[in-house]
N, CA, C and O of each residue as an XYZ file, in Angstrom:
780
protein
N     -54.831     22.519      7.858
C     -53.421     22.105      6.660
C     -52.129     21.739      7.602
O     -51.621     22.273      8.588
N     -51.869     20.680      6.897
C     -50.950     19.380      7.457
C     -49.611     21.128      6.599
O     -49.776     21.850      5.616
N     -48.354     21.053      7.786
C     -47.341     21.910      7.561
C     -46.589     20.506      6.612
O     -46.323     19.317      6.784
N     -46.438     21.976      5.133
C     -45.729     21.831      3.851
C     -46.027     21.312      3.674
O     -45.203     20.413      3.509
N     -47.249     20.926      3.437
C     -48.400     20.860      2.147
C     -48.697     21.738      1.346
O     -48.535     22.908      1.694
N     -49.168     21.464      0.162
C     -49.453     21.816     -1.412
C     -51.216     22.268     -0.894
O     -51.410     23.338     -1.471
N     -52.093     22.023     -0.344
C     -53.131     22.311     -0.177
C     -53.619     23.285      0.289
O     -53.332     23.727      1.402
N     -54.521     23.825     -0.573
C     -55.360     22.862     -1.050
C     -54.909     23.127     -2.719
O     -55.455     22.347     -3.499
N     -53.948     24.175     -3.349
C     -53.744     24.898     -4.209
C     -52.408     25.077     -4.701
O     -51.707     25.742     -3.938
N     -51.931     24.738     -5.597
C     -50.322     25.422     -5.901
C     -51.077     25.267     -8.070
O     -51.910     24.826     -8.862
N     -49.637     26.212     -7.775
C     -49.553     26.387     -9.377
C     -47.584     25.943     -9.404
O     -46.623     26.265     -8.705
N     -47.827     24.912    -10.836
C     -46.415     24.380    -11.526
C     -46.044     25.786    -12.400
O     -46.935     26.045    -13.209
N     -44.979     26.694    -12.409
C     -44.281     27.439    -13.576
C     -43.478     26.387    -14.669
O     -43.212     25.238    -14.316
N     -43.254     26.706    -15.520
C     -42.667     26.352    -16.493
C     -41.934     27.229    -17.698
O     -42.476     27.796    -18.647
N     -40.743     27.166    -17.408
C     -39.785     28.103    -17.877
C     -38.832     27.197    -18.185
O     -38.535     26.135    -17.639
N     -38.194     28.001    -19.557
C     -36.752     27.685    -19.896
C     -35.617     28.150    -20.453
O     -35.379     29.255    -19.965
N     -35.127     27.959    -20.929
C     -33.634     28.534    -21.422
C     -32.509     28.414    -21.986
O     -32.087     27.356    -21.518
N     -31.872     28.740    -22.570
C     -30.546     27.781    -23.355
C     -29.521     26.102    -22.855
O     -29.047     25.157    -23.484
N     -29.621     26.653    -20.932
C     -29.281     26.123    -20.923
C     -30.105     24.722    -19.663
O     -29.324     23.890    -19.201
N     -31.499     24.645    -19.292
C     -32.190     23.705    -19.123
C     -34.367     24.230    -19.080
O     -34.846     25.315    -19.412
N     -35.217     22.845    -18.505
C     -35.676     23.554    -18.692
C     -36.085     23.559    -16.790
O     -35.857     22.694    -15.945
N     -36.568     24.543    -16.699
C     -36.698     24.460    -14.767
C     -38.555     24.930    -14.553
O     -39.220     25.486    -15.427
N     -39.109     24.486    -13.057
C     -40.320     24.809    -12.640
C     -39.761     25.369    -11.896
O     -38.545     25.453    -11.724
N     -41.410     26.263    -10.849
C     -41.868     26.672     -9.862
C     -42.626     26.399     -9.484
O     -43.571     26.031    -10.181
N     -42.675     26.409     -8.171
C     -43.908     26.059     -7.623
C     -44.070     26.810     -6.900
O     -43.099     27.403     -6.431
N     -45.644     27.176     -6.412
C     -46.122     28.235     -5.640
C     -47.132     27.691     -5.105
O     -47.906     27.072     -5.835
N     -47.454     27.812     -3.279
C     -48.689     27.380     -3.024
C     -50.207     28.210     -3.380
O     -49.925     29.284     -3.911
N     -50.989     28.117     -3.309
C     -52.528     29.228     -3.699
C     -53.155     28.637     -2.949
O     -52.986     27.564     -2.368
N     -53.993     29.438     -2.959
C     -55.478     29.563     -1.865
C     -56.652     28.662     -2.609
O     -56.475     27.881     -3.544
N     -57.545     28.888     -2.133
C     -58.221     27.274     -2.927
C     -58.846     28.051     -4.497
O     -59.235     29.219     -4.506
N     -58.845     27.408     -5.402
C     -59.125     27.188     -6.374
C     -60.534     26.828     -7.619
O     -60.702     25.626     -7.822
N     -61.571     27.892     -8.472
C     -62.477     27.182     -8.730
C     -62.593     27.103    -10.106
O     -61.887     27.871    -10.761
N     -63.309     26.364    -10.669
C     -63.851     25.909    -12.295
C     -63.046     27.647    -12.825
O     -62.747     28.780    -12.449
N     -63.050     26.508    -14.155
C     -63.333     27.100    -15.131
C     -64.496     28.160    -15.404
O     -65.406     27.359    -15.191
N     -64.943     28.948    -15.609
C     -66.452     29.932    -15.607
C     -66.665     31.016    -16.760
O     -65.605     31.390    -17.262
N     -67.492     31.429    -17.131
C     -67.831     32.155    -17.853
C     -66.316     33.117    -17.883
O     -65.809     33.174    -16.763
N     -65.546     33.851    -18.953
C     -65.013     34.968    -18.459
C     -63.853     34.360    -18.033
O     -63.297     34.697    -19.078
N     -62.839     33.672    -17.348
C     -61.755     33.179    -16.010
C     -61.917     31.956    -16.794
O     -62.564     30.965    -16.452
N     -61.162     32.150    -18.050
C     -60.409     30.781    -19.070
C     -59.104     29.907    -18.476
O     -58.477     29.095    -19.156
N     -58.717     30.346    -16.583
C     -58.193     29.222    -15.628
C     -58.700     29.444    -14.581
O     -58.038     29.393    -13.544
N     -60.317     29.818    -14.601
C     -60.836     29.849    -13.576
C     -60.391     30.867    -12.322
O     -59.553     31.715    -12.627
N     -60.982     30.859    -10.634
C     -60.778     31.506    -10.412
C     -59.938     31.189     -9.097
O     -59.759     29.993     -8.865
N     -59.327     32.247     -8.084
C     -58.735     31.788     -6.779
C     -59.411     32.712     -5.923
O     -59.970     33.782     -6.167
N     -59.252     32.119     -4.955
C     -59.947     32.961     -3.212
C     -58.657     34.120     -3.374
O     -57.462     33.824     -3.365
N     -59.053     35.091     -3.478
C     -57.963     36.293     -2.486
C     -58.117     35.650     -0.752
O     -58.675     34.963      0.104
N     -57.095     36.567     -1.191
C     -56.546     36.799      1.128
C     -57.472     37.948      1.122
O     -57.837     37.970      2.297
N     -58.107     38.964      0.491
C     -58.776     39.851      0.867
C     -60.789     39.922      0.610
O     -61.646     40.785      0.806
N     -60.791     38.487      0.085
C     -62.176     37.353      0.595
C     -61.789     37.029     -0.980
O     -61.153     36.059     -1.392
N     -62.438     38.280     -1.855
C     -62.747     38.374     -3.277
C     -61.943     37.249     -4.137
O     -60.799     36.828     -3.967
N     -62.977     36.879     -5.176
C     -62.062     35.476     -6.314
C     -61.182     36.929     -7.297
O     -61.515     38.032     -7.731
N     -60.112     36.199     -7.274
C     -59.371     37.141     -8.594
C     -58.606     35.891    -10.598
O     -57.846     34.967    -10.888
N     -58.953     36.243    -10.833
C     -58.981     35.413    -12.037
C     -57.726     34.138    -12.076
O     -56.663     34.695    -12.351
N     -57.618     33.327    -11.975
C     -56.612     32.674    -11.568
C     -54.962     33.107    -13.478
O     -53.738     33.172    -13.593
N     -55.912     33.214    -14.182
C     -54.964     33.512    -15.219
C     -54.818     34.876    -15.232
O     -53.652     35.058    -15.585
N     -55.546     36.342    -14.975
C     -54.827     37.094    -15.049
C     -53.665     37.362    -13.438
O     -52.947     38.361    -13.393
N     -53.671     36.617    -12.601
C     -52.475     36.217    -11.156
C     -51.770     36.077    -12.376
O     -51.494     37.076    -13.041
N     -51.342     34.539    -12.861
C     -50.216     33.880    -13.775
C     -49.476     35.141    -13.853
O     -48.439     35.393    -13.240
N     -50.318     36.173    -14.938
C     -49.371     36.389    -16.173
C     -48.716     37.837    -15.623
O     -47.651     38.278    -16.054
N     -49.797     38.715    -14.271
C     -48.859     39.252    -13.789
C     -47.732     38.876    -13.597
O     -46.672     39.192    -14.136
N     -48.037     37.993    -12.590
C     -47.226     37.522    -12.043
C     -45.484     37.261    -13.583
O     -44.881     38.248    -14.005
N     -45.179     35.991    -13.979
C     -44.652     36.772    -15.386
C     -43.925     37.795    -15.949
O     -42.904     38.015    -16.600
N     -45.277     38.560    -15.210
C     -44.077     40.064    -16.316
C     -42.981     40.324    -14.923
O     -41.979     41.036    -14.976
N     -43.307     39.797    -14.082
C     -43.065     40.842    -13.098
C     -41.835     39.723    -12.442
O     -41.234     40.020    -11.409
N     -41.621     38.695    -13.032
C     -40.548     37.592    -13.315
C     -39.411     38.116    -13.919
O     -38.220     38.218    -13.623
N     -40.155     38.432    -14.891
C     -39.547     39.233    -16.695
C     -37.989     39.333    -16.235
O     -36.862     38.946    -16.544
N     -38.728     40.151    -15.247
C     -36.564     41.601    -14.738
C     -35.480     40.510    -14.418
O     -34.324     40.888    -14.612
N     -35.620     39.405    -14.027
C     -35.273     38.756    -13.276
C     -34.125     37.893    -13.845
O     -33.251     37.314    -13.201
N     -34.347     37.933    -15.507
C     -34.059     36.692    -16.431
C     -32.774     37.309    -17.544
O     -32.630     38.508    -17.782
N     -31.877     36.153    -18.164
C     -31.523     37.387    -19.690
C     -33.765     37.263    -20.542
O     -34.995     37.197    -20.541
N     -32.459     37.330    -21.028
C     -33.374     37.377    -22.853
C     -33.709     35.680    -23.444
O     -34.755     35.469    -24.058
N     -32.692     34.531    -23.175
C     -33.364     33.622    -23.839
C     -34.159     32.656    -22.444
O     -34.472     31.475    -22.294
N     -34.228     33.615    -21.798
C     -35.909     32.381    -21.077
C     -37.153     33.355    -21.225
O     -37.475     34.542    -21.185
N     -37.724     31.849    -21.456
C     -39.241     32.262    -21.817
C     -40.025     31.188    -20.893
O     -39.585     30.055    -20.701
N     -41.041     31.593    -20.431
C     -41.182     31.583    -19.239
C     -42.795     30.487    -20.284
O     -43.406     31.222    -21.059
N     -43.205     29.298    -20.252
C     -44.188     29.110    -21.184
C     -45.685     28.565    -21.002
O     -46.750     28.716    -21.600
N     -45.253     27.882    -19.923
C     -47.014     27.457    -19.336
C     -47.052     27.145    -18.143
O     -46.189     26.480    -17.571
N     -48.423     27.759    -17.468
C     -48.451     27.332    -15.805
C     -50.028     26.427    -15.592
O     -51.166     26.490    -16.057
N     -49.323     25.649    -14.664
C     -50.403     24.497    -15.423
C     -50.712     24.422    -13.152
O     -49.776     24.209    -12.381
N     -52.337     24.685    -12.638
C     -53.264     24.581    -11.560
C     -53.218     23.244    -11.380
O     -53.461     22.674    -12.444
N     -52.970     22.359    -10.319
C     -53.557     21.814     -9.381
C     -53.870     21.964     -8.545
O     -53.605     23.088     -8.120
N     -54.458     21.285     -7.846
C     -55.765     21.486     -6.500
C     -55.077     19.795     -5.947
O     -54.418     18.912     -6.495
N     -55.558     19.964     -4.854
C     -55.838     18.686     -4.023
C     -57.152     18.682     -3.393
O     -58.090     19.480     -3.403
N     -56.826     16.882     -2.513
C     -58.692     16.909     -1.971
C     -57.863     16.932     -1.309
O     -57.072     17.355     -2.151
N     -56.879     16.778      0.148
C     -56.315     16.854      1.128
C     -54.860     16.404      1.106
O     -54.115     15.792      0.340
N     -54.774     17.266      2.868
C     -53.097     17.329      2.902
C     -52.096     16.499      2.551
O     -50.928     16.858      2.408
N     -52.790     14.635      2.303
C     -52.389     13.520      1.795
C     -52.281     13.861      0.425
O     -51.335     14.629      0.250
N     -52.845     13.601     -0.531
C     -53.076     13.175     -1.522
C     -52.875     13.952     -2.091
O     -53.346     15.080     -1.952
N     -51.732     13.411     -3.320
C     -51.324     14.578     -4.660
C     -52.852     15.196     -5.449
O     -54.083     15.178     -5.474
N     -51.393     15.802     -6.112
C     -51.956     16.919     -6.701
C     -52.502     16.124     -8.232
O     -51.990     15.262     -8.945
N     -53.857     16.943     -8.302
C     -53.965     16.581     -9.503
C     -54.086     18.197    -10.499
O     -54.084     19.304     -9.961
N     -54.160     18.021    -11.649
C     -53.606     18.882    -12.712
C     -54.861     19.163    -13.097
O     -55.513     18.180    -13.447
N     -55.759     20.905    -13.166
C     -57.497     20.795    -13.636
C     -57.302     21.664    -14.004
O     -58.435     22.118    -14.164
N     -56.221     22.842    -14.527
C     -55.966     23.743    -16.338
C     -54.774     23.935    -16.130
O     -54.220     23.965    -15.031
N     -54.312     24.075    -17.149
C     -52.675     24.859    -17.867
C     -53.276     25.868    -18.930
O     -54.305     25.662    -19.574
N     -52.446     27.026    -19.014
C     -52.179     27.802    -20.425
C     -51.197     28.512    -20.265
O     -50.728     28.910    -19.199
N     -50.681     28.789    -21.787
C     -49.695     29.419    -21.847
C     -49.110     31.022    -21.736
O     -49.886     31.802    -22.287
N     -47.939     31.663    -21.156
C     -48.540     32.281    -20.951
C     -48.353     33.131    -22.509
O     -48.075     32.740    -23.643
N     -48.706     34.689    -21.819
C     -48.665     35.450    -23.075
C     -46.997     36.686    -22.745
O     -46.630     37.140    -21.661
N     -46.206     36.936    -24.445
C     -45.474     37.215    -23.968
C     -44.347     37.799    -22.562
O     -43.806     38.793    -22.077
N     -44.538     36.259    -22.415
C     -43.278     35.535    -20.931
C     -41.895     35.468    -21.848
O     -41.701     34.384    -22.398
N     -40.888     36.545    -22.075
C     -39.092     36.570    -22.204
C     -38.738     37.043    -21.626
O     -39.361     38.075    -21.373
N     -37.789     36.869    -21.061
C     -37.254     38.077    -19.659
C     -36.046     38.984    -20.763
O     -35.615     39.012    -21.916
N     -35.933     39.599    -19.503
C     -36.205     41.228    -20.294
C     -34.762     41.780    -19.477
O     -34.210     42.779    -19.938
N     -34.218     41.145    -18.343
C     -32.611     40.972    -17.515
C     -31.472     41.113    -18.813
O     -31.138     41.099    -19.998
N     -31.343     41.194    -18.009
C     -29.258     41.857    -18.799
C     -28.851     39.577    -18.276
O     -29.519     38.751    -17.654
N     -27.476     39.509    -18.983
C     -27.185     38.540    -18.675
C     -26.550     37.599    -17.303
O     -25.887     38.175    -16.440
N     -26.894     35.802    -17.206
C     -26.889     35.567    -16.112
C     -26.048     35.124    -15.906
O     -25.438     34.892    -16.949
N     -25.385     34.704    -14.791
C     -23.999     34.176    -14.780
C     -24.801     31.627    -14.343
O     -25.316     31.105    -13.354
N     -24.399     31.070    -15.726
C     -24.999     29.992    -15.800
C     -25.023     29.294    -14.658
O     -24.173     29.725    -13.878
N     -25.911     28.006    -14.048
C     -26.945     28.039    -12.702
C     -26.549     28.757    -10.961
O     -26.256     28.667     -9.769
N     -26.816     29.352    -11.972
C     -26.659     30.984    -10.309
C     -28.538     30.580     -9.973
O     -29.349     30.022    -10.712
N     -28.726     31.207     -8.403
C     -29.868     31.435     -8.255
C     -29.757     32.034     -7.255
O     -28.910     32.149     -6.369
N     -31.794     32.850     -7.731
C     -31.823     34.142     -7.188
C     -33.322     33.403     -6.234
O     -34.170     32.608     -6.636
N     -33.062     34.483     -4.023
C     -34.407     32.774     -3.474
C     -34.361     34.123     -2.924
O     -33.408     34.668     -2.367
N     -36.189     34.849     -3.291
C     -36.505     35.541     -1.824
C     -36.963     35.331     -1.007
O     -37.845     34.569     -1.405
N     -37.095     35.441      0.176
C     -37.395     34.371      1.198
C     -38.376     35.247      2.361
O     -37.853     36.134      3.035
N     -39.798     34.908      2.509
C     -40.283     35.708      2.877
C     -40.917     35.401      3.900
O     -40.658     34.205      4.030
N     -41.683     35.739      4.841
C     -42.352     35.472      6.463
C     -43.252     34.936      6.138
O     -43.117     34.595      4.963
N     -44.629     34.497      6.748
C     -45.547     33.963      6.396
C     -46.743     35.073      7.166
O     -45.961     35.438      8.043
N     -47.896     35.783      7.451
C     -48.790     35.800      8.805
C     -48.779     35.077      9.743
O     -48.946     35.340     10.934
N     -48.555     34.010      9.173
C     -48.211     32.606     10.517
C     -46.525     32.437     11.228
O     -46.263     31.728     12.200
N     -45.145     33.612     10.154
C     -43.944     33.589     11.086
C     -43.696     31.906     10.409
O     -43.679     31.008     11.251
N     -43.500     31.484      8.848
C     -43.582     30.394      8.103
C     -42.719     30.615      6.952
O     -43.274     31.361      6.145
N     -41.666     30.270      6.618
C     -41.397     30.437      5.172
C     -42.092     30.497      3.682
O     -42.714     29.633      3.064
N     -41.793     31.661      3.393
C     -42.487     31.269      1.981
C     -41.724     31.909      1.275
O     -41.438     33.106      1.297
N     -41.275     30.817      0.421
C     -39.800     30.853     -1.029
C     -39.948     30.993     -2.310
O     -40.206     30.003     -2.994
N     -39.816     32.228     -2.867
C     -39.578     31.934     -4.621
C     -38.097     31.725     -5.129
O     -37.238     32.599     -5.240
N     -38.020     30.830     -5.317
C     -36.745     30.346     -5.951
C     -36.547     30.332     -7.642
O     -37.413     29.947     -8.427
N     -35.287     30.811     -7.992
C     -34.914     31.401     -9.860
C     -33.706     30.744     -9.671
O     -32.834     30.608     -8.813
N     -34.067     30.285    -11.122
C     -33.167     29.245    -11.852
C     -32.468     30.264    -12.505
O     -33.149     31.160    -13.005
N     -30.809     30.336    -12.644
C     -30.140     31.313    -13.676
C     -31.069     32.220    -14.135
O     -31.475     32.484    -15.267
N     -31.421     32.805    -12.640
C     -31.834     34.082    -12.557
C     -29.966     35.178    -12.255
O     -28.757     34.952    -12.229
N     -30.803     36.179    -12.119
C     -30.037     37.042    -12.819
C     -29.453     37.311    -10.722
O     -30.351     37.172     -9.892
N     -28.067     37.645    -10.240
C     -27.409     37.645     -9.101
C     -26.752     39.282     -8.414
O     -26.541     40.351     -8.985
N     -26.603     38.928     -7.207
C     -25.653     40.268     -7.119
C     -24.367     39.967     -7.987
O     -23.990     39.111     -8.787
N     -23.836     41.267     -7.330
C     -21.881     41.734     -8.444
C     -21.296     40.446     -7.312
O     -20.787     39.376     -7.647
N     -21.521     40.879     -6.082
C     -20.978     39.992     -4.844
C     -21.506     38.680     -4.365
O     -20.905     37.808     -3.737
N     -22.796     38.706     -4.796
C     -22.905     37.424     -4.352
C     -23.236     38.010     -2.782
O     -22.116     38.358     -2.409
N     -24.126     38.284     -1.734
C     -24.171     38.985     -0.004
C     -25.718     39.352     -0.590
O     -26.143     40.054     -1.508
N     -26.166     38.711      0.180
C     -28.165     39.057      0.950
C     -28.724     40.347      0.823
O     -28.459     41.337      1.506
N     -29.422     40.259      0.002
C     -30.881     41.675     -0.079
C     -30.914     41.822      0.753
O     -31.221     40.684      1.108
N     -30.816     42.697      2.162
C     -31.708     42.721      2.960
C     -32.579     43.773      3.566
O     -33.570     43.793      4.295
N     -31.523     44.955      2.751
C     -33.053     46.632      2.596
C     -32.932     46.956      0.925
O     -32.053     47.265      0.121
N     -34.640     46.635      0.938
C     -34.912     47.376     -0.569
C     -34.909     48.611     -0.662
O     -35.557     49.322      0.105
N     -33.710     49.349     -2.228
C     -34.325     51.250     -1.703
C     -34.401     51.395     -3.396
O     -33.727     50.732     -4.184
N     -35.481     52.524     -3.772
C     -35.932     52.733     -5.057
C     -34.406     54.054     -5.586
O     -33.656     54.822     -4.984
N     -34.604     53.712     -6.764
C     -34.792     52.592     -7.847
C     -34.118     52.129     -8.425
O     -34.200     51.857     -9.623
N     -32.708     51.796     -7.185
C     -31.912     50.440     -7.367
C     -32.888     49.107     -7.786
O     -32.820     48.470     -8.837
N     -33.599     48.933     -6.910
C     -34.640     47.795     -6.530
C     -35.992     47.928     -6.491
O     -36.721     47.577     -5.564
N     -36.448     48.651     -7.930
C     -38.173     48.806     -8.587
C     -37.838     47.243     -8.310
O     -37.988     46.762     -7.186
N     -37.428     46.574     -9.284
C     -37.781     45.112    -10.070
C     -38.257     43.958     -8.723
O     -39.077     43.061     -8.915
N     -37.479     44.224     -7.200
C     -37.497     43.778     -6.092
C     -38.951     43.523     -5.923
O     -39.660     42.536     -6.119
N     -39.226     45.050     -5.383
C     -40.187     45.744     -4.638
C     -41.917     45.182     -5.612
O     -42.973     44.726     -5.175
N     -41.561     45.438     -6.685
C     -42.891     45.249     -7.297
C     -43.321     43.961     -7.006
O     -44.460     43.798     -6.568
N     -42.231     42.598     -7.268
C     -42.600     41.296     -6.480
C     -42.959     41.308     -5.664
O     -44.026     40.780     -5.353
N     -42.043     42.070     -4.774
C     -42.738     41.568     -3.543
C     -43.546     41.945     -2.869
O     -43.975     41.362     -1.873
N     -44.196     43.892     -3.667
C     -45.817     43.504     -2.825
C     -46.339     43.165     -3.388
O     -47.444     42.782     -3.002
N     -45.902     43.016     -4.956
C     -47.530     42.164     -5.247
C     -48.165     41.155     -4.825
O     -49.348     40.915     -4.584
N     -46.774     40.341     -4.745
C     -46.547     38.298     -3.428
C     -47.462     38.706     -1.911
O     -48.424     38.045     -1.521
N     -47.143     39.411     -1.502
C     -47.980     40.281     -0.466
C     -49.273     40.809     -0.284
O     -49.979     40.745      0.723
N     -49.549     41.445     -1.596
C     -51.067     41.861     -1.446
C     -51.691     40.908     -1.478
O     -51.622     39.835     -2.079
N     -52.775     41.655     -0.303
C     -54.219     40.222      0.484
C     -55.216     40.722     -1.422
O     -56.445     40.679     -1.455
N     -54.568     41.040     -2.440
C     -56.137     40.893     -3.411
C     -55.821     39.666     -4.692
O     -56.248     39.273     -5.777
N     -54.799     39.425     -3.712
C     -53.936     38.125     -4.872
C     -53.720     37.024     -3.867
O     -53.384     37.206     -2.697
N     -54.036     35.407     -4.669
C     -54.201     33.827     -3.470
C     -52.314     33.551     -3.713
O     -52.066     32.375     -3.980
N     -51.531     34.133     -3.671
C     -50.143     33.482     -2.934
C     -51.080     32.883     -1.685
O     -52.243     33.142     -1.375
N     -49.518     31.439     -0.747
C     -50.051     31.096      0.050
C     -48.875     30.270      0.476
O     -48.443     29.356     -0.227
N     -48.169     30.727      2.072
C     -47.795     30.063      2.333
C     -47.637     28.254      2.420
O     -48.745     28.101      1.907
N     -47.347     27.369      2.562
C     -47.260     26.608      2.931
C     -48.172     25.826      4.748
O     -48.401     24.774      5.346
N     -48.364     27.461      4.831
C     -48.681     26.942      6.379
C     -50.480     27.585      6.088
O     -51.376     27.156      6.816
N     -50.691     28.284      5.327
C     -51.913     28.017      3.968
C     -52.176     29.657      5.336
O     -53.127     29.910      6.075
N     -50.657     30.504      5.081
C     -50.580     31.875      5.358
C     -50.999     32.818      4.430
O     -51.726     32.433      3.514
N     -50.609     34.208      4.517
C     -50.915     35.007      3.685
C     -49.305     35.393      3.703
O     -48.858     35.872      4.745
N     -48.344     35.176      2.470
C     -47.060     36.346      2.807
C     -47.135     37.403      3.118
O     -47.888     38.177      2.526
N     -46.401     37.766      4.118
C     -46.395     39.327      4.549
C     -44.741     40.495      4.237
O     -44.422     41.615      3.839
N     -44.199     39.303      4.731
C     -42.900     41.058      4.499
C     -41.775     39.843      3.978
O     -41.800     38.669      4.347
N     -40.839     40.429      3.068
C     -39.483     39.942      2.697
C     -38.602     40.021      3.897
O     -38.356     40.885      4.739
N     -38.337     39.176      3.735
C     -36.948     38.992      4.851
C     -34.943     39.535      3.869
O     -34.100     40.355      4.235
N     -34.966     38.558      2.604
C     -34.621     38.502      2.146
C     -34.432     38.311      0.573
O     -35.505     38.239     -0.027
N     -32.938     38.185     -0.456
C     -32.859     38.002     -1.155
C     -31.258     37.038     -1.293
O     -30.327     37.656     -1.811
N     -31.128     36.333     -1.072
C     -30.439     35.322     -1.230
C     -29.712     35.086     -2.948
O     -30.273     35.071     -4.044
N     -28.350     34.935     -2.591
C     -27.594     34.364     -4.199
C     -27.142     33.983     -4.249
O     -26.090     34.621     -4.302
N     -26.865     32.104     -4.348
C     -25.703     31.269     -4.743
C     -25.369     31.414     -5.841
O     -25.426     32.472     -6.467
N     -24.684     29.616     -6.515
C     -25.578     28.760     -7.400
C     -25.434     27.300     -6.704
O     -24.925     26.809     -5.696
N     -26.155     26.912     -7.797
C     -26.810     25.830     -7.257
C     -25.898     24.895     -7.670
O     -25.430     24.885     -8.809
N     -25.594     24.042     -6.739
C     -24.152     22.798     -7.589
C     -25.166     21.779     -8.822
O     -25.060     21.241     -9.924
N     -26.038     21.973     -7.836
C     -26.448     20.487     -9.682
C     -26.584     21.035    -10.258
O     -25.885     20.771    -11.237
N     -27.388     22.194    -10.451
C     -27.235     21.866    -11.723
C     -25.836     23.117    -12.679
O     -25.999     23.703    -13.749
N     -25.017     23.129    -12.079
C     -23.101     23.166    -12.353
C     -23.294     21.947    -12.547
O     -24.499     22.141    -12.706
N     -23.179     20.607    -12.710
C     -22.858     19.655    -12.155
C     -23.399     19.833    -13.835
O     -22.548     20.181    -14.653
N     -25.102     19.534    -14.394
C     -25.327     19.528    -14.901
C     -25.647     20.205    -15.964
O     -26.576     20.043    -16.756
N     -24.766     21.020    -15.921
C     -23.939     21.625    -16.975
C     -23.028     21.322    -17.443
O     -22.800     21.544    -18.632
N     -22.120     20.646    -16.561
C     -20.408     20.876    -16.690
C     -20.329     21.203    -16.555
O     -19.552     21.603    -17.422
N     -20.431     22.324    -15.528
C     -19.134     23.899    -15.595
C     -18.421     23.116    -14.468
O     -17.912     24.061    -13.865
N     -17.950     21.703    -13.602
C     -17.240     21.552    -12.576
C     -15.967     21.009    -13.017
O     -15.082     20.765    -12.196
């Protein structure tokens, strides 16, 4: 796999709030086509089983909801396949999210939360959330404690579980959460005319 390539597969998650429409792209392991009982196909999990793609995406949305205000809705996801490391992605299936509305408290417009992981190959894997909740101080979160960080713990455990198919761009499994960082996204601030 070429460094920083989305080959062989990725999901693009669309979500919207009262400020803007956003996309989140996450690399995945190999995708198999829609088949009986699998409305979005399946993906090869890290434990070598096949996981139902729609189940995995719906479960991910449920874990993302607490990080977003109630004006945020996860609308749909699209699976893209790549024939090789240099080819553009081809959309092969798209499905709506079911009951995927934010459940968290108010957020700061143009905020950004980034979950920074290391893969088993020691490369970066990130989940970037726009218009998401942030810490009161914008200090990075480096240690997760229950119950204060139960939402973060649940998301971390889901993304690193080998029964799922999330992948780094190095084609390795996300293994460990390094930190969660918080910032204001300057491009969004300009777009929202907050400057």
